[in-house]
C-alpha positions as CSV (number, residue, x, y, z in Angstrom):
1,X,24.8,-24.8,-58.0
2,X,23.0,-21.4,-58.4
3,X,24.2,-19.2,-61.3
4,X,25.2,-15.6,-61.0
5,X,22.1,-14.4,-62.7
6,X,19.9,-15.4,-59.8
7,X,20.1,-13.9,-56.2
8,X,20.0,-16.2,-53.2
9,X,16.8,-17.3,-51.6
10,X,15.9,-15.3,-48.4
11,X,13.1,-15.0,-45.9
12,X,11.9,-11.9,-44.1
13,X,11.8,-12.0,-40.3
14,X,10.0,-10.2,-37.5
15,X,10.2,-10.1,-33.7
16,X,9.0,-8.1,-30.8
17,X,11.3,-5.6,-29.2
18,X,13.1,-7.3,-26.2
19,X,12.7,-10.8,-27.6
20,X,15.6,-12.6,-29.1
21,X,16.5,-11.3,-32.6
22,X,16.1,-14.0,-35.2
23,X,19.0,-14.8,-37.4
24,X,18.6,-14.0,-41.1
25,X,19.3,-16.8,-43.5
26,X,20.0,-17.1,-47.3
27,X,20.3,-20.2,-49.5
28,X,23.1,-19.8,-52.0
29,X,26.8,-20.0,-52.6
30,X,29.4,-17.6,-51.2
31,X,26.7,-15.4,-49.8
32,X,27.5,-11.8,-48.9
33,X,25.4,-9.4,-46.8
34,X,25.3,-5.6,-47.4
35,X,23.7,-2.7,-45.7
36,X,23.0,-0.8,-48.9
37,X,21.5,-1.5,-52.3
38,X,24.7,-0.2,-54.0
39,X,26.6,-3.1,-52.3
40,X,29.3,-0.8,-51.0
41,X,29.2,-1.6,-47.2
42,X,29.6,-5.3,-46.7
43,X,28.4,-6.6,-43.3
44,X,29.1,-10.3,-43.3
45,X,29.4,-13.4,-45.4
46,X,27.9,-16.8,-45.1
47,X,24.4,-18.2,-45.2
48,X,23.5,-16.8,-41.8
49,X,23.6,-13.2,-40.5
50,X,22.9,-12.1,-36.9
51,X,22.1,-8.4,-37.1
52,X,22.9,-6.2,-34.1
53,X,19.5,-4.4,-33.8
54,X,19.2,-2.0,-30.9
55,X,15.8,-0.5,-31.4
56,X,12.3,-1.2,-32.8
57,X,12.0,-0.5,-36.5
58,X,12.3,-1.9,-40.0
59,X,15.8,-2.9,-41.2
60,X,16.6,-3.9,-44.8
61,X,19.6,-5.8,-45.8
62,X,20.9,-6.9,-49.3
63,X,22.2,-10.3,-50.1
64,X,24.2,-11.7,-53.0
65,X,25.7,-15.0,-54.0
66,X,28.8,-15.7,-56.2
67,X,28.3,-17.9,-59.3
68,X,30.4,-18.9,-62.3
69,X,29.7,-15.6,-63.9
70,X,30.4,-13.5,-60.9
71,X,28.3,-11.9,-58.1
72,X,24.5,-12.1,-58.5
73,X,22.1,-9.1,-58.2
74,X,21.2,-8.2,-54.6
75,X,18.1,-9.6,-53.0
76,X,16.6,-7.5,-50.2
77,X,15.6,-9.1,-46.9
78,X,13.5,-7.3,-44.3
79,X,13.8,-7.6,-40.5
80,X,11.0,-5.9,-38.6
81,X,11.3,-5.3,-34.8
82,X,7.8,-4.4,-33.5
83,X,7.5,-1.9,-30.8
84,X,5.8,-3.1,-27.6
85,X,2.3,-1.9,-26.8
86,X,1.9,0.8,-24.2
87,X,1.6,-0.2,-20.6
88,X,-2.0,-1.0,-19.6
89,X,-3.6,1.4,-17.1
90,X,-4.1,0.1,-13.7
91,X,-6.8,1.1,-11.1
92,X,-5.6,0.5,-7.6
93,X,-8.1,-0.1,-4.8
94,X,-8.0,0.5,-1.0
95,X,-10.7,-0.7,1.4
96,X,-11.2,-1.3,5.1
97,X,-11.1,-4.9,6.4
98,X,-14.6,-6.2,6.6
99,X,-15.9,-4.2,3.6
100,X,-17.0,-5.9,0.4
101,X,-13.9,-6.6,-1.6
102,X,-14.1,-4.8,-5.0
103,X,-13.0,-6.2,-8.3
104,X,-9.7,-4.9,-9.7
105,X,-10.0,-3.3,-13.2
106,X,-7.5,-2.4,-15.9
107,X,-7.7,-0.5,-19.2
108,X,-6.1,-2.1,-22.2
109,X,-6.5,-4.9,-24.8
110,X,-6.0,-8.6,-24.2
111,X,-5.2,-8.1,-20.6
112,X,-3.3,-10.9,-18.7
113,X,-3.0,-11.0,-14.9
114,X,0.0,-12.4,-12.9
115,X,0.7,-12.6,-9.2
116,X,4.5,-12.3,-9.5
117,X,6.7,-9.8,-11.2
118,X,8.5,-12.5,-13.2
119,X,5.2,-13.3,-14.8
120,X,5.5,-17.1,-14.4
121,X,1.9,-18.0,-15.3
122,X,-1.4,-16.3,-16.0
123,X,-3.9,-16.2,-13.2
124,X,-6.7,-14.3,-15.0
125,X,-7.6,-12.8,-18.4
126,X,-9.7,-9.8,-19.2
127,X,-10.1,-6.3,-17.8
128,X,-11.7,-7.4,-14.5
129,X,-10.3,-9.6,-11.8
130,X,-12.2,-10.8,-8.7
131,X,-9.2,-11.5,-6.4
132,X,-11.0,-13.0,-3.5
133,X,-8.5,-11.4,-1.1
134,X,-9.6,-10.7,2.5
135,X,-6.4,-10.6,4.4
136,X,-5.1,-7.3,5.8
137,X,-2.2,-5.9,3.8
138,X,-1.2,-5.0,0.2
139,X,-2.0,-7.6,-2.4
140,X,0.0,-6.9,-5.6
141,X,-0.6,-8.1,-9.1
142,X,1.0,-7.5,-12.5
143,X,-0.9,-6.9,-15.8
144,X,0.1,-6.8,-19.5
145,X,-1.7,-6.1,-22.7
146,X,-0.9,-7.4,-26.2
147,X,-1.3,-6.2,-29.7
148,X,-3.6,-8.6,-31.7
149,X,-1.9,-7.7,-35.0
150,X,1.8,-8.0,-34.1
151,X,1.3,-10.4,-31.2
152,X,3.6,-8.4,-29.0
153,X,3.0,-8.1,-25.3
154,X,3.7,-5.0,-23.2
155,X,5.8,-4.8,-20.1
156,X,3.9,-5.3,-16.9
157,X,2.1,-2.7,-14.9
158,X,1.7,-3.1,-11.1
159,X,-1.8,-3.0,-9.7
160,X,-2.6,-3.4,-6.0
161,X,-5.5,-4.0,-3.6
162,X,-4.8,-2.6,-0.1
163,X,-6.9,-4.0,2.7
164,X,-6.5,-1.7,5.7
165,X,-7.2,-2.7,9.3
166,X,-10.5,-1.8,11.0
167,X,-10.5,-1.1,14.7
168,X,-11.7,-3.8,17.1
169,X,-14.0,-1.7,19.3
170,X,-14.5,-2.9,22.9
171,X,-16.5,-1.6,25.8
172,X,-16.0,-1.5,29.5
173,X,-19.1,-3.8,29.7
174,X,-21.8,-5.2,27.5
175,X,-24.7,-5.5,30.0
176,X,-25.6,-2.9,32.6
177,X,-28.4,-3.1,35.1
178,X,-30.0,0.0,36.6
179,X,-33.3,1.2,37.9
180,X,-35.3,4.0,36.4
181,X,-33.7,7.4,37.2
182,X,-30.2,6.0,37.5
183,X,-27.3,6.5,35.1
184,X,-24.4,4.3,33.9
185,X,-21.0,5.1,32.4
186,X,-20.2,3.4,29.1
187,X,-16.6,3.6,27.8
188,X,-15.3,2.6,24.3
189,X,-11.8,1.7,23.4
190,X,-9.4,1.3,20.4
191,X,-10.4,4.1,18.0
192,X,-9.7,7.8,17.5
193,X,-13.2,9.1,17.1
194,X,-16.5,7.7,18.3
195,X,-20.2,8.3,17.5
196,X,-23.0,6.8,19.6
197,X,-26.5,5.7,18.8
198,X,-29.4,6.1,19.3
199,X,-29.8,9.8,19.4
200,X,-32.8,9.8,21.7
201,X,-31.7,12.1,24.5
202,X,-30.8,9.3,26.9
203,X,-27.1,10.0,26.4
204,X,-25.4,13.0,27.7
205,X,-23.5,13.2,24.3
206,X,-23.2,11.2,21.1
207,X,-19.5,11.7,20.5
208,X,-16.4,10.8,22.4
209,X,-15.1,7.6,24.0
210,X,-17.2,8.0,27.2
211,X,-20.9,8.6,27.6
212,X,-23.4,8.6,30.4
213,X,-26.7,6.7,29.7
214,X,-29.9,7.4,31.5
215,X,-32.6,5.4,29.6
216,X,-36.2,5.1,30.9
217,X,-36.4,1.6,29.5
218,X,-34.0,-1.1,28.4
219,X,-32.0,0.3,25.5
220,X,-29.2,-1.0,23.2
221,X,-26.5,1.5,22.6
222,X,-24.1,1.2,19.6
223,X,-20.8,3.0,19.2
224,X,-19.1,3.5,15.8
225,X,-15.3,3.9,16.3
226,X,-13.1,5.2,13.5
227,X,-9.3,4.8,13.5
228,X,-6.6,7.2,12.1
229,X,-6.9,5.8,8.6
230,X,-10.6,6.2,8.3
231,X,-11.7,2.6,8.9
232,X,-14.5,1.9,11.4
233,X,-15.8,-0.8,13.7
234,X,-18.8,-1.1,16.0
235,X,-19.7,-2.5,19.4
236,X,-23.0,-2.6,21.3
237,X,-24.2,-2.9,24.8
238,X,-27.5,-3.2,26.6
239,X,-28.5,-1.1,29.5
240,X,-31.2,-3.1,31.3
241,X,-33.7,-0.9,33.2
242,X,-35.8,-2.6,35.9
243,X,-39.1,-1.1,35.1
244,X,-41.0,-3.5,37.4
245,X,-38.9,-2.8,40.5
246,X,-40.7,-2.2,43.7
247,X,-40.4,1.5,44.3
248,X,-42.0,1.7,47.8
249,X,-42.1,-0.8,50.6
250,X,-45.6,-2.1,50.9
251,X,-47.2,-2.0,54.4
252,X,-46.9,-5.8,54.9
253,X,-43.2,-5.8,53.8
254,X,-40.1,-4.0,54.9
255,X,-36.4,-4.1,53.9
256,X,-33.4,-3.0,56.0
257,X,-29.7,-3.0,55.0
258,X,-27.4,-2.2,57.8
259,X,-24.8,-0.8,58.4
260,X,-24.8,1.3,55.2
261,X,-22.1,2.4,54.4
262,X,-20.3,-0.6,55.6
263,X,-16.6,-1.5,56.3
264,X,-17.1,-5.1,55.3
265,X,-20.3,-6.9,56.4
266,X,-23.9,-5.9,56.2
267,X,-27.2,-7.5,57.1
268,X,-30.3,-7.8,55.0
269,X,-33.5,-8.0,57.0
270,X,-36.5,-8.5,54.8
271,X,-40.0,-9.0,56.3
272,X,-42.7,-10.4,54.0
273,X,-45.9,-12.4,54.1
274,X,-44.7,-14.6,51.2
275,X,-43.3,-18.1,52.0
276,X,-41.3,-18.6,48.8
277,X,-37.5,-18.1,49.1
278,X,-36.0,-14.9,47.7
279,X,-32.8,-14.4,45.9
280,X,-30.3,-11.6,46.6
281,X,-28.0,-10.4,43.8
282,X,-25.1,-8.1,44.5
283,X,-23.8,-6.3,41.3
284,X,-21.1,-3.9,40.7
285,X,-21.7,-0.6,38.9
286,X,-21.0,-2.3,35.5
287,X,-23.9,-4.7,36.1
288,X,-21.8,-7.8,36.7
289,X,-23.3,-10.2,39.3
290,X,-20.8,-10.8,42.1
291,X,-22.9,-12.6,44.6
292,X,-26.1,-14.7,44.3
293,X,-27.7,-16.0,47.4
294,X,-31.0,-17.8,48.0
295,X,-32.6,-17.1,51.4
296,X,-35.5,-18.9,53.0
297,X,-38.1,-17.4,55.3
298,X,-38.1,-18.1,59.0
299,X,-41.4,-16.9,60.5
300,X,-41.9,-14.4,57.7
301,X,-38.4,-13.0,58.1
302,X,-35.5,-13.2,55.6
303,X,-32.2,-12.5,57.2
304,X,-28.6,-12.9,56.0
305,X,-25.2,-11.4,56.6
306,X,-23.0,-10.6,53.6
307,X,-19.3,-10.0,53.7
308,X,-18.0,-7.9,50.8
309,X,-14.7,-6.9,52.6
310,X,-12.7,-8.4,49.7
311,X,-14.4,-6.1,47.2
312,X,-13.0,-2.7,46.2
313,X,-14.3,0.4,47.9
314,X,-17.3,1.9,46.1
315,X,-21.0,1.5,45.5
316,X,-22.8,-1.9,44.9
317,X,-26.3,-2.7,43.8
318,X,-28.4,-5.1,46.0
319,X,-31.4,-6.7,44.3
320,X,-34.0,-8.5,46.3
321,X,-35.7,-10.8,43.7
322,X,-39.2,-11.9,45.0
323,X,-42.2,-13.5,43.3
324,X,-43.8,-10.1,43.4
325,X,-41.0,-8.2,41.8
326,X,-37.6,-6.8,42.4
327,X,-36.4,-4.4,45.1
328,X,-33.3,-2.4,44.2
329,X,-31.1,-0.8,46.9
330,X,-27.5,0.4,47.1
331,X,-24.8,-0.3,49.6
332,X,-21.6,1.6,49.9
333,X,-18.3,-0.1,51.0
334,X,-15.8,2.1,52.8
335,X,-13.1,0.1,54.4
336,X,-10.9,1.6,57.1
337,X,-7.1,1.0,56.6
338,X,-6.7,-1.4,59.5
339,X,-9.6,-3.5,58.3
340,X,-8.5,-4.0,54.7
341,X,-7.6,-7.5,53.7
């Protein structure tokens, strides 16, 4: 049994603020705990004391034990509650879908990354994190920093990567077919503002959702559409210009389309010295092929009747494809009310 001339054996304790406060212990007999060195304010008795510590700081208690000669001198015991480190500084990122995904960065020491606010497990360490995210939406992470001296870890800071949607730009058509001197209307959809390329003078304007293209040769046009949040998408189309089309009927050949305009049917009469069959293509104004017909010569004459009464009123392009080249003509369909199907 310890004598009164010796204080009890004690151990200092420390903890991080917010963690469980460790109990203070003393080895001795009839131990008493005081808040002051004069041993006026007694706090508790027994070998264990659970101090009610509300804040970070250093707390000193004084412990005695009772021996045959009375109460021993007081032995101080120190409880240190370390303050938590400051929150690390987060750098949020926002990009458009399809852009290169940047790394997330944070300022602080001994940075740890988590993907849930409960901080169940570490997914990355260090100040830089390559998330690999590519889905549209807000991707949220949580970061802490720790003090290498005290070992205490800060509360978590939220850091986010926002991937915003880019517009899916579409066009009224992606291939147009015209002859030199003709124009075609190109329309773009699904954005707020539009910019067109190339800037070569073949477009009536380079801004807006609708442009008129009049190229002298086959040209690819690209539109850049931007939505309301500043993200962009692109789309391209090709305007094919028939530079080899036969512009004048040669003396040994002739082409007749009648009636033109037509209410439904029209006849193609093509006279030529060639014996190889020809092909007739009927296209709409967007360049889409609606009819393909191969016609054979009978005594140097190519004749066929086409019925386009089921088509919508408007202008159609007729192409005569021969071994010598292509002849382009137009036919207009104007149905009368009692003849519509």
